[in-house]
C-alpha positions, 0 to 999 in steps of 0.5 A, a space after each residue: 829502666 827497660 827499653 820501652 818500644 810502642 808498636 803503633 800505627 793508626 791504621 788497622 790490619 797492618 801487622 802491629 799485633 803480629 809484630 809485637 808477638 813475634 818480635 817479642 818472641 825473637 828478642 826473648 830467643 836471643 837472650 832478652 827478657 821481654 814484657 808485652 803490654 797489650 793495650 788493645 781492647 780486642 786483646 789479640 796479643 794476649 790471645 796470640 800468646 795463649 792467654 785465655 780470656 777466663 785467665 785474665 783476672 787482672 789486666 792492663 785495665 786494672 793498671 791504668 784505672 786502679 794503679 795495679 802494679 804492672 808486674 802483678 798482672 803480667 803472665 808467663 807465656 810458653 816462651 821462656 823470658 817472654 811475659 804478657 800483661 793481658 787486656 780485656 774489653 774493659 779497656 774500652 772504658 778507660 778513656 771515660 774513666 780517667 779523662 778528668 785525671 791530671 795524670 791520665 796520659 802518664 798512667 802507663 809510664 808511671 806503672 813501668 817506672 814503678 815496676 823498674 824501681 822494685 828490687 824484687 821485680 822481674 828485670 825486663 830489658 824490653 817492654 813492647 806496647 801493642 797499641 790499638 788501631 786508633 789515636 786515643 788515650 790508650 795510644 797516648 799512654 803508650 807513646 808517653 811511656 815509650 822511648 821510641 816507636 816501631 811502625 809496622 807498615 803494610 805494603 799496600 796503596 794507602 801505606 804512606 798516607 797512614 805513615 804521615 798521619 802517625 809521624 804527625 801524632 808522634 811529633 805532637 806527643 813529643 812536643 807536649 808529653 814525651 820529649 825523648 820520643 822518636 821513631 825507632 824504625 819502620 818495618 814493612 809487613 805482608 810483602 809479596 814479591 810477586 806484586 808490583 804494588 808491594 815493590 813500589 810501596 817498599 821503594 816509596 817508603 825507603 825513599 821517604 823515610 831513608 835509614 829509618 826503614 829496617 832492612 828486614 821485610 816481613 813477607 806475607 806468610 800463611 804460617 804466620 797467619 795461622 799461628 795466633 789461632 793456635 795461641 802460639 807465636 809463629 816462631 813456636 808454631 813453625 820456626 823454619 817458615 819465612 815469616 819466623 826467620 824474618 822476625 828473627 832478623 828483625 830482632 837482631 836489627 832492633 838490637 843493633 840499632 839499640 847499640 848504636 843509640 847507646 853508643 851515641 
């Protein structure tokens, strides 16, 4: 089985999709084989990886609604060893479509398990799930399927409030649906060292979450913001920029934590 990490935060605009794209790219760059599952109806992860809307003939909607094999909708990206299962606006109808089904919360988990069981399937070592900015059935599917949650957290005033809500959600899913679920780490994003508030948020989150906060902090960076409009991860758009280098460090830190988890 691949390691499955959900990129989740109920607040929007905190860098979930940017982190999914660039962490996935960085993991692929250091030798992992990565599948990004786009569960956000806006499809920003798919767009940011260069998958045109017209090219999304099969999507995560078909996986959740019709039982399509996950590997059958996955598409190669411009990054070697990085694939994406794209999303479309059809995902908005998933909740209504499967609400009455008994396995409604396990659809993604079942798809990942079936993909891993196929001998001819691509042997992904990591699956990153980009969640929508809300707590709905799509997010529940992501958390039910995941081994752990990576929490992108913007360095802004309401950061801790959103974090406490997410921690409650994770505990609820852990109790009801996925006893192995935990917090892999909190990644602080859009950090501006010139801003006193950013520094205060970093201090508060580290005091509140302790070792769960990654050492790597993602800076606010124009090149990272520009990259999605070119359909590229920041590491392809400008490898040397501060944001790209930060995501490479984050990937190394994720791998290090994985080794510690396995050793334990």
